[in-house]
N, C-alpha and C positions, 0 to 999 in steps of 0.2 A: 766487566764484572764478574762474570763466571770464569775469567781466569783467577782472580784470586782467591773464589771460593776452592778451585781445583788444587793451588799451590797448599794451601793450609790443611785442606784433606791429605794431600800425600803426605806432608809433613808431620800431621798427626798418625795416620798409617804408618810412618818411618819408626815413629815411638813405640808406636804397639807393638811392632814386630820385633823389633829391639827387645822391648821387655818379656814376649813370649819366648824369644831366643834364648835370653838369658833362663828363664824357668825351663825350657826345656832342655837344656845342657846339665843343669842343677839335677831334672830328674832323672836325664841318664846316666850321670855319676853315682845317685841315688841307687839304681838298678845295677850298675856292675859292684856297687859297695854290697848290695845285697846277696849277689850270686857268690862272692867269696866270703861264704859263711863263717869258717873259724877263724879265729884270730891269726893261729898261724899261716894258714894260707893268704891273708889280709897282709901281714907283713911280711911276706916272702914275696909278694906282686909290688907291693909299695917299693920294695928293695931294687927289683930289677926294675922298677920306672923311674929312679935314679934319685930316690930319697934314703939319707943316710940312714942306719939302722938304728940310733936313738928316735930319730922322728919315727921311722915306721913302727918300730915299738910302742911308743905314744899313743901314736893315732888307732894301730891296730887293736890294742886291748882298752881302748876308749869304751866306755858303755852309753855314750849317745846314742840317739835315734840314729835310723838311717837318712833320714831328710836331715838331722843338725849335721851329719859327718858330710853329706854330700854339700853341704856350703862350708868345712872347714876348710882352714889354709890348706893341711895335709894333702887331703884328697882335693882340691884345685891345683894346685901344684902336681901333683903325679897324675892327673885327668886333665889335661889341659885342653881347652878348645882346639887347638892345632892337630894335639896328638887324638882327640876324637874324631877330628875329621879325616884324618889320614886313614882310621879305621873304617872308615864309610859312614858316619851320621852325617845328615844332611844339615847345612847353615842355612837358615831360613833368611836370617838378614842379607846375606850374601845373590841368595837367591832372588829376592826381592829387588835389591839394589840395580842387580843386573838386568831386571824387566823396567824398572822404571829410572828416567833419567831425572835427575834431581835440576830444578828450575832455579 
C-alpha cells in the first residue's frame, strides 16, 4: 500500500517541479528583458541572438509589460531554455529527475 502512495507522490511532485521550472524561466526572461532598458538595446540584443531585424524591432518597441513580453514568442525564441542553461541558469526539472528515478 505504501508503494502506491510513494508513486503518486513522486508523479505529483514532478508536475509541480515542471510548473515551477516554467515559471522560473519566464521570470529569468523577464529580468533579462528588464535589464535591456532601451528599445535600441533590446533590438540589438535580439538581433545578436538570431532574430530577424523586423521581428527584433517589433518586439523591442512593444509597449507590453515586462511579464507579458517574457511570455511572448519573440523573447522565448531568443532566450530559449537551452540558451539560458548554457549561460549558467539552473534547471530544476533536470536536477529533480537526476535525483529521483521514475517508477
